N, C-alpha and C positions, 0 to 999 in steps of 0.2 A: 493938093496939099491944102487945106483951108487956112485962113491967117491964124485961127486958134492954134492948129496944130503946129504952125510954124513957129509960134511964140513959145509954146511949151518946149519944143526941141531946141530953140535957141537958148532957153533958160537952163535946160540941163548940160549943155555945152558949156556955158559960163559957170555954172556950179555943179561940179561932179557930185558932190555929197548929197544932193537932192535926189540925183538918179539912183543913189545907193539906198535911199531911206526906205524904200519898198522891199529891200532884201530882208528875208525872215532873220529873226535872231537865233542864234545857236547857243544852247544851254552850256555845252562843255567848252566852247572856245570863246564865249563872251560873258556869260552869266556867272558860272561857275569860279572864275578867277575873283570876280568882285566878292563873292562870298568867302573865297579862300583868303583873301586879303584882309577881310574885315569881320568875319562871322564866325569861321569853322573853329576857333578856339573853344567858343562857346556852343556851337551847335553843330559839330562835326561828328565823326565816327567814334571818337573816345568819348565825347561828352554831347549831351543834348539838353541843355538848358532849357526848362520849362516844356520838356518833350519835343522840342522842336529841332528837326535836323534838316541842314540846307545843302548837304554834300552831294544830293542827286536831285534830278528834277521829280521824281515820283515822291521823294521824301519830302520836298517843299508843297507839293501838292496835298499830301497827308496832313499838313499841319501839325500843331503840338497841342499842349495842354489847354490853351485858351480856345482853340477851335482852329478853323482854317487859316493858313497865313496868307493864301491868295485866292481869289474868286478868278478863275480862268476867264479871259475874255472882258474882265472888269478892273482894271487897275486901281481906279479910283475908290473901289469898294474894298480893296485888299489891304487887310492889316499890315503886311509888309511894306507897301508903299507909305501907308499911315505913319509906321515905326521911322523909317528912314527919312521921312519929310517933316514929321513932327506935325502933321495936320491934324491929329486927333489927340486932345489931351487925355483921353482915357486909355492911351496905347503908348507904352514906355518907349522913349526915343532911342533909335539904335543907330549906330553902336553906341553903347553907354560910355565908352572912352575912346580917346583919339579923334582923329577928325572924320567929319561928317562925309558921306559920300557926296562926290561931286555931280553938277547937273547932268553930265555925259553918263555916268553910272546909273543914276535915278533914271534917265530917259531909257537906257537900254532894259532896266528892269520892267518899265511900264511898258514897253513895246513887246517884250516876251510874254508878259502876263496877257497883254489884249489879244495877243496872236494865239492864245490858248495854251501856253506853258508847256509846250511839248519838249520830248526829251532831245531832239535833234532837229535841226532845221532841214535836213536832208540826207538822202542817201550817202553823199559825200563827207557827212559831217563826222568828225573823229570822235571815237568812244573809247572807254577802257584806258589801257596805258598809252595808247598813241594820243589821247587827248590830253593825258596827264603832262606829256611832252611840250605842249604849247603853253603850260602854265609857268610861265616866268616868273621867278622871283617868290614863288609859293612854297612856304616851308613844308618838308617832307612829312612831318607829322599831321599836316593837313590832309594829306592824301592817302596816309596808311589806314588799311582797314582795321578794325578792332580785333585783337587776336583772343582766343578763348581764354577764359578766365584761368589764371594759374594759382590764385590763391589755395592754400592748403584746404580750407574747410570745404571749398566747392567741388574738390575733385572727388570721383567715385570711391566708395568705400571698397577696399581690397584686404582681403586677410593676409596679413604678412606673415613668413615663416618663422618658427620660434627661433630666437637667436641661440647660439651655442655659448654654453657656460661653462667654466672649470669645475665649479663646486654643484655637481649634479645632486648630491645628497640634500642640500638645503632646498632645492626646487620640490615644491608640493604639487604645484599645478601651472599652466602656462603663464599666468600672472607673474609668478616668482622668477620665469626665465627672462622676462622683458625687464624686471627690475634688477635683477642680479647682474645681467649683462652691462648696464649702466654703471654700477657699483663697481664692477670688475674693472671696467674701463678706466674708472676714474682712481683705481686702487684704494678702494673703501671697502670694508667688510660689513655686512649686516649685522645687526644686534641679535643677542641672544633671544630665545622665546621667552614671553613672559610666564610667569608661575601659574598654576591652575586656578587661583583664587582671583588674580587679576584677570584672567581670561573669560572666566564666567561672568565677572561683573561688567567687564567691557562689552562682552556679547549681548548680555542682558539689555544693557542701557542703550547699545546701538540698535538692537532690533525688536525690543519691547518699550523702551523709555522707562523701564523699572529696574530697581535693584533685584538680584536674587535673594532668597531667603537663606538663613543659615544652614537650614536642612538642604537645601538644593545645593549650596557651596559643598557641604561634607559629603553628599552623595557623589559629586563630580569627582572630588578630590580622592575618596576612596575607590572610584572606578579606574583599575589599572588596565583595562582593556586597550588594545592598540587604536580602538575606533571610538573610544570614550568622547573626544571632542565632536566627532562627526555626528554621533548620537545626540550630543547636546544641541548642536545646531538644527538638527531636524526637530527635536521636540519644541525648541524656542520659535522656529519658523511656523509650527502648527498652531501657536497660542493666537487666540483672538485678540490679545493686546499688540500682536504684530502690526495689524491693519490700523490700529490707533497711532501707534508710533509713526509709521510711515505715511499713513493718511495725514498727519501734521504737517509734514514736509510738502505734500501735494496741495493741500489747503491753503498754504502760503503762496504757492504759485497762482492759486485759484482765486486768491484776495478774498477768501471766505470771511464774513461777519455776520452777526445777525441784526444788523441795522442798516439804514439806507444811506448813510453819510450825509454831508452838507449841515446846514445849522439846525434844521428840524430834525434830521437823525431818527426817523420814525422806525419803530420795530418792523422786521420782517420774518416771515416763516420759510425759510430755506434750509433747516437743520437735517431735512430727509436727504438732501444732496450731501451733506457732511457723512451721514450714515452710508449712502451710497458708496462713496469712496472707501470707507472702512471695510465694508463687506466685499467690494470687489477686491481690495489688495488681499484680504483674507482668503478669497477663493483663487488667488493668483490669476485674476483675469489677464489673459495676455495684453501686452502693451498697445498692441496695434487696436485690438477691440476696446480696450480702455481709452484710447484716443477717439475712435469713431462714436463710440455711444456718448461721449461727452460734446464733442462739437456737432453730432448729426444724428443722435438717437431717434429723433422724430421723424428721420427720414428713412429709416431702416424699413423692411419689409415686415408688415405685421407688428409693429413696434410695440413692446411689452410697457407697462406701467414703469418698471425700473429703468428701462432705456429712456424713457421720457424724463424721469427724475434725474437721469446723468446729464441732461443737457443744462442743468442749473450752473453747472461749471461757467457759462457765460452770462448767466443771471446775478453774478455776484458783483456787478457793476454798481456804482453809486446811483442814487436816484434823488433829484432835487425836488422837494415838496414845496418850496417856498413860493409865496404868491407873487404873480406878475412877472414869472419866468417866461421865456420863449420855449415851450415845450419841444419844438424840433430841435431847437440848438441843443438841449440836453438828451435827445434821442441821438444825435449825431454823436456828442460827446460819448456815450455809451458805446457805439460802434467803433469810434476811434479807439477807445480803450480795448475792446475786443481784437482789434487789429493788432495792436501794440502788443497785448498779452500774448496772442497765438505765435507773433514772433519771436518773442522772448522764450517763451516755455518750450516750444518745440524746435524753433529754428536757431536760437541763441543769436539773433541778429537785433539791431537797434531799428527796427523797421520804422519806427515812430518818427525818426529823423527825416523820413520822406514824407511826411504829411502836409508839409509847407512847400517843399521844394526837393530837387533829386537828392538823393543822399550825397553828403559831400567826400565819403570815403569808399563806400561799399556799392556794387552796382545794382542799386535799386532807384528805379526812377519814381518821381510822383506818380505818373500814371499807373505803374505797377501798384503803388500803394493803394490807389483807388480801385483798382482791380481786385485786391484782397478785400478791401472794403464793402465791393458789391456782394460779396458772399454772404456777409453779415447784414447787410442793407435790407435783405429780402426775408427779414424775420419779425414776426409779432413776439410779445412778451407776456403770454397769459399766465395766469396761475392754475396749477393742475390740482383738482381734487382727488384726494386720495380715499376712495370709498371702498369698504367691503361689500359683498352682495347683500349681506343682512341690514348693513347701515342704509344701503341704497334703498332698499324695500321699506325700511321705516320712515326714511326720509320722505320718499313718495307718497307713503300713507298720510303723514302729518301735513305736507303740503298741500294734498287734496282736500283736507279739511280746512285748511286755512283758506285755499279758494273760495270755498263756499261762504265763509265768514266775511272775507274781503269783498265779495260782490255785494253784500248787503251793506257792508262798511262804506262802500265807495261812494253812494249817493248822499251820505251823511258827513263823512269825514273828508274833508277837503285838503290833507296832509299830502303835498307833493314836494320833491325838492325845489321845483319851480317858485312854489309859493313860499317855501322855507327862506329860499333866498331873497324874495320880495319883501318879506316880513322883516329879515335881517337888516336890509337897506333902508326899511322905514324907522329903524331905531335911531333917535337922535340924542343929542346931549341931554335934552330936557328929560326924554323918557328912559334912558340908560338906568336911572336910580331905582326904576320900577322893576328891572330886569335883575335876576338873581345873580349872585356872584357866579355861580358854577356855569351859569349860561354865558355871561360876560367873558368868563376865561375861553369857552370855546370860540366867541367871536373875535379873540385876539390871535387864533391860530388861522393860517391861511387855509381856505377850503379844501385845496389839494393836499394839505399836510394833516387832516382830521382823521383820527382813527374812527373804528366802528362805534366804541363808546361815546366819544364826542358827537358823532352824527345822531345816534340815538337820543342824546341829551338834548339836542335842538327839536328833533321831532316830537318829543314829548312837551318841550316847552310850548311848541307852536301849536299842538294839539289843545294844550290847556288854554291858551290864549285864544284859540278859534272857538272853543266852546262858549265862550262869551257872548257870541251872537245869539245863541238861543235864549240867554237870560234876557239880553237886551230885547230880542224880539217878543219876549213874554210880556213886557210892560204895557199897560194900557188894556187892550180888547181882552176881555176873559177867554173868549174862544181861540184867539192866538196864543195867550198864556198857556192854555191847556196843550195845544198842538206842540208848542216848543219844549214844555216840560215832558211831552210823551217822545218827541225827538232826542231829546238829551237823555234821559234816561234809557231809550233804546240803544242809542250811540254808546253810552257809557257800558250797557250790559254785553253790546256786541265785541267793545273793547276788552272787556274782561276774559270773553269768551275766547278772543283772539290770543290774548296774553298766556291764557292757559294751555291753550293747545301749541302755541310756540314754544312753551318751555319742553314739551315733548321732542321738538326737532332735534336730531342728534348733532353734535358739534362735529364738523367736518375738517379734517385737517388738510392744509393746502400747502403747495409747494411751488416755487417760481421756476418756470421752464422756457424754452424757446420753442417757437412753432414755425416753420415755412408757411410764407404767404402763397396764396393760389395764384395771386396776380404780382409779379415782380415790381419792385420800385424801379424807377429810372436812376441810375447813378452817374453821377458827373465828377470831373475832378473838381476840386475845391481849389480856387486859385489861393495862392498864398495861404492855404489852410483853411479859408473863410468858407462856410457853408452857404453863405449868401451869393458868393461870387461863382457862380456855375461855369466850368469849363466845358470840355467836350465830354460827351457820353461815354462810357466804359462799360464792357462786360466782365463778369467774373474771370480772374486770370491768376497766374502766379509768376514771380520774377523769371525773367528769361534766363538769367544766369544758372539756374536750377533746372533739372530735368522738367519736360512738359507735363501737363496733366493728362492722364489717360482720357480717351474719348468719352464726352458723357453718354449715358444710356438713354437720354431722352433729348428734348430740343435745347437744352440749357444746362450749364454747370450749376452746382448746388454745393452746399455745405459737406455733404457727403463725398463729393469728388474732393474737395478740398481736404478732408480728413483721411482719406484713403491715400492721397498724393502725400501727405504727410509722413505716413508710416509705409510708403512703397519702398522696397529694397533699394530703387533707383535713387531715392533722396539721400544725399550725402550728409545731411544735417541732422535729422532727428535722433538717430541711433547714438551719433556721437555726442550730441549736446546732452542726452540723457544718462550715458555713460559716464561723461565727466561730471555730471551733477551727482551720482551716486558715489563716485570716487570722492568727491570732495566732502561729502558727509561723513565717509569713514576716515578720512585722513586729513581733514582741515581745510585743504586747497584742493582745487581740480586740477587734473592735469593741464588743462586750460585754465589758467588763474582767472581771467575774465570770464567766467561761466556764463555771462549773459551778453557776451560780444564776441562772438567767432569771427567777426569781420577783419578787414585789414587793419583796424586800430586796435585789435585784442591782442593779447599776448599769444604767442605761438605756444604749442603744447610742449611741455618738458619731456614727454617720452610718446612722440606720434605714433610709433608702431603699436605701442600698448593701447593706446585709444583706439586705434583701428581694429585691432584684434578684438577689443572688449565690444565695438560697435557690431563687428561681424558675428560675433557669438551671440550677441543679444537677438540678432535677427534670424540667425541659424546656427543653432548650437552644434559644435562638434564633440562636445562631451556632455552627455545628458546626466540627469540626475541618479541614474543607476549605473553611470561609468561608460556609457555608450552614446552613441548619436541617438538622439530622439527627438523627432519633429513636435513632440507634445511640449517641449521646452522653448519652442520658438516664441519670442518677445516675452519670455517668463521673467518677470522680475525677481521671483524668488530663486530662480537658476542662478542670476547675477550675484545676488546677495550670498547665496551659498559658495559660490567660487570665490568670492572677495574674502568672506571671513574665514575660509578654511585655507586660504593661502598663508605661507610662511611669512609674506610682507605684512599682513594685518595681524600676525601673532606675535610680532616683535616687541620687546620692552620700548617703554617710551621714554625711558631716562636718557637725559641729555649727555651726549659725549663730548668731552672737551676738543677731541681731535676732529670734530665736524664743524667747529665753529668758525674755522676758515674755509675749509671746502665745501661745506653745505651748510652755511648758518640757517636757511629758511627750511631745512629737511625737503628740499624739491626731489632729490634723489631717493628719499624714504629709506635711510639706513637704520631708522628706528620709526617706532610708531609715534603719533601725535597726541599730546595732553591736550585736552580742550574743555572749557566750562560747559556745564549742560545747559540746554535751552530753558526759556523761561518757563514753560509748561511742565518740563521735565524736573525743574527745580522743585516745584510744587509736588509732581508725583513722587519723588524720591521722599520727600518728607512725609507725605501721607502715608507711602509704604512702610518707611521705619517706625512711624508712630503706631502703625496696626489700624489706623482709620480709614484707609484707601477702601472705597466702594469699588469693586471689579466690574459693576455693571457697563456693558458696552452698548453705546447709542442713546439715542433719546433727546429730547429738547434741551436747551442750553440750562445752566443751574448758575446760582448766585452765591458763590462763598462769600464769607465776611471781607468787608474792604474798609478803609478809612471813611469817616465822615467827610463830607465837603468836595467829593469828587466832582459832583455836577453843579457847584458854584459858579463856574464860569461858561457853562453850556446855555444854549439859548432856551432848552426845554429842561426843567427841573425834573429829573428822574426819581422814582421810588424805588431804590436798591433794596429790596427786602431780603435779607441773608436766607438762604435755604435752611431748612430743617432735616433732620433725619440723614439717610444715607447720601441724598443729593447735596449735602453740605461738603462731603468728602469725595466728590466724583474728580476724576482726572483734569488737569488743566485744559485739555482739550475740549471740554464741554463747557468751560467757563463763558458766560453770555458775553459777547464782545460788541459793546457799543463803539463805533467808529469815533464818536466825538470825544468820548472820554473813556478809554479802555480800562479795565482792571489795572490799578497802579503797579500790582507787583508784576504783571506781565510786561508793561512799559519799562519797569526798572531793569529788566533782565532782557531788553532787547528784542521783545516781540515786534513783528512788523505792524503798521498801522492799518493794514489791508485796505488801503486806498488803491493801491497799485500792484501789480504782482511782485513778489519777491522770490526769488530763485536762490538766493543765499542770504543767510541772517548774518549780521554783524556781531561781534561779541566786543563788549567794553567791560572796562574794569572800574568800578566807581564805590567810593564810600558809601552811597546810598543803597548799594545791593547788601553791604554787611549789615546796615542799619534796619533795612527791610527783614533780613533773615532773624534778628535779634527781638525786633519790636513789633512788626507788624502783626494785626490781631490774628491772622490766620496762622501765621508760623508760631506765634506763642500758643496758639491751641494745639498746634502739632507736638510742640515742646511737652505740654501737659499730656499728651496722649502718649508720648514716647515714654515719658516717667511713669505713667500708670502701666504700660504694657511691661516694662523691666520690673517693676514692683510686682506685677502680678505672675509674670511667667519665670522668674528666678528668685527662689527663696533660700539660696546658700547663705550668701554673704555679700558684703558690698564689692568686694573685688570680682566675685563671680558676675555680679550684676553688672558692673562696669564693662567686664569683657562682653558680656551679650550685648550691652548696649552698643559698644564700638562696633561689634560685627554687624548689628542690625543697620548700622549706618554706612559703613565703609567695606563691609564683607570680611575683611580680615582681621586677625588677632592683633589687640595692641602690642608695641614693643614695650620693655620694662620701663624705660623713661616715660614713655607715655601714659602707661598704666600708673606709675608713681604720681605723676602730675595731676592726674584726675583724682586720685585717692586723696592728694593734699587739696584740690579744689572743693570735693565734696565734703571732706571733714570741716573746712574752714566755714563752707555754706550752713551746715548743720549748727555750727557753734554761734555762728552770727544771728541766724534766724531764730535759734532757741532764746536769743536775748532780745528779740524783735518780734514778738508774736504777732503785732499788729501787720507789720510787713510780711510775715509769713503766710497770715490770713488772706491778705491781698493777692498773693501768689497762688496758693493752693485751695482757698475757700475755706469755709468751716467744715473741716474733716477731722476725724479721730486722729490719723497720724499726720498732724499738722505740719511739723518740722521735717519730717521723713520726705513727704511728698513735696513740699516747697524746695527743700534741698536738691532733690532729684529733677525737678522741673529746671531749676538753675543749671544742672549738669547737663540735662538734655539740650538746653539752649546753646550750651558751648559745642556740644556734638554736632548739632544741625547747622552751625555757623562754620564749621571746619572746611577749608578751601578743599580738602580730599574729598568731601562729602559732596560737594556740587561740581565735581570735576570727573571726567571719563579718562581714566589713565591708558 
């Protein structure tokens, strides 16, 4: 043995630990106890903060949202070592609380990583339960494997059996069995059925958003056939106004508006999407197709124009056109909105809480959030031209002619966006007075916020300024002067020819759509929700707590896979969420009160069996529209509406019962119907209908009903709200042009959402401003004039008959004797007072022959249109 070997052997005998230094480090026996003691409460099986899990060697090697936790073989480059030693200021120190790891623990971690971070040291290393037996002092929770989710909303939907009830006569369809079973269990009897007048008004308002006419009420009351109500339901469901009424609910969820939002809030063209929704509902497009076409219509085989228009659902995001913005930041914010909206509308989950970190309450990790984000990150946002073949041919012809003129102009006219921009930058404070006010106003708008008219204004101004070079060039030399005169006149002649031909180009309607990119973007986790801090890359995917996506038909998942997954029968949320939302619209509150939160912090369902039965019936009906199972009714929204409104539960009186004040003060058991104030647009609609002014036209661009002056006094851009004339002045509230920065005041007053984010349930407030609006708003005053004129025109008997007619036009029923007496007294007092004040009467009624008569009836009409019953659905 050489002297060197003898020295090493002696050293090993004196220091036994040196001899063991070369032994491999075992993960289960030496590394996992370190993690269990210090890390697994945040990075274990139950919780993975930052997407990092440390309870297995494989999980450690996989890393978290920030990237790899370790680099096998290179401990110094591993974020885990940098975190526990604090050697990298950009990596958070770990553990955040309690004692730091001691030197021995850090050394073991370094050795394990440098040795390759293997699962076990050798064949004799313990694994599984035998390894767990070695972890002395480790809490059992750190070792427990996460159980399958137990939360009710994540469980599969199973059709429950119908409960047995004593009062079989009351039950009209399966819905009633579930409601009555709860009531009988609580010792409560349901309310009586409402009278026919109340039923037809309730049904008309719920399904159409319009009141029934007196003739429709009379016909229903006189129909004594056993199926008179069912026939009424079918007639109303077939009305084109059904799509308008229920389209308004969906447009709330779609955050539909006619402008881009933010300070500039420029107008946008997307009303064709609104019309697609109305038409789809009227056609009873099955909800699964309704979903797929809106989320991924562009990805369907041989997608039609209508299916492309449907993708406007996710183009309703805000667009910031202010100068100096980071375009990528707001592109990312639009995608964040799409993810959050999809989660709220279809899943009923607050997925947005996982944008910056793992969800605090629901099993949605930050990484899963960005897997959803990846579906929408692969989209472009074009505008779709809506051309008929004839318009296409006309435009092609005009553009061919324009091209010939443009080729001649190009050598003379130097107008290009780049030159216009250079000219704009050349304007100084000294030269600004020489620029027209119209052009200066355009300069004050950020380039990306200018509309087509403003862009044309700058082009014209630049072109005129550029023509001066011909004038300057013609000074001095006669030959040069002649040449420049020729150039100038030729240029002006060609420009006139161009303008003449341009006027023949047909206007092309456009709408905003989504389109899948041929080359997908890379999606990363955004650390802390900051799009500039890129974490690990992710692929499109869905939360693991829910059933997995079906395998993609090609190499990658797309929005089409996501859309089909949302409406898969295996998905436990979508059908439940939609049925709960429908129920809430009919009864004021959903079976799950927190309709946008089906997670662990939401309220549990008041009748879980009913909710699951509705969800199952929605996807696979047991009772079709003809009284038997009918696959054609699968995902049919009208089928569910029909079931709900024909139930005995829906038909109950809404009258408050004193005995329920203690047993069921909030009417969660539904021993009566719910009395609800009408929504903002419907308040307008019923006023238009009662006054006889309503235009029944369905669809079309937004309109501009009268509104108070000064609405845009506090907006960045002053708008010119020119009130519509003719029938457009009296269109339904659904069509009122919606500026996000300053919506129509009457809509805001009655709690219309602001359309900046999705709204799945409107709030209902009760304020004095609502009464003042009904009395004094210019639009509602005009409706009062219309109602007065209608009554005077349609009823010629006497004032009592006229009052009865006016009352029925407003609330459908006949007035009681005391009500009629008070109205008579009011009308008589108005006639007396106005006869003594002709100037005031003229201000009310205008210069008409029957001045006092019309003015008195206008005042009476204002009373009727301001009744609480008029704006309430009983």
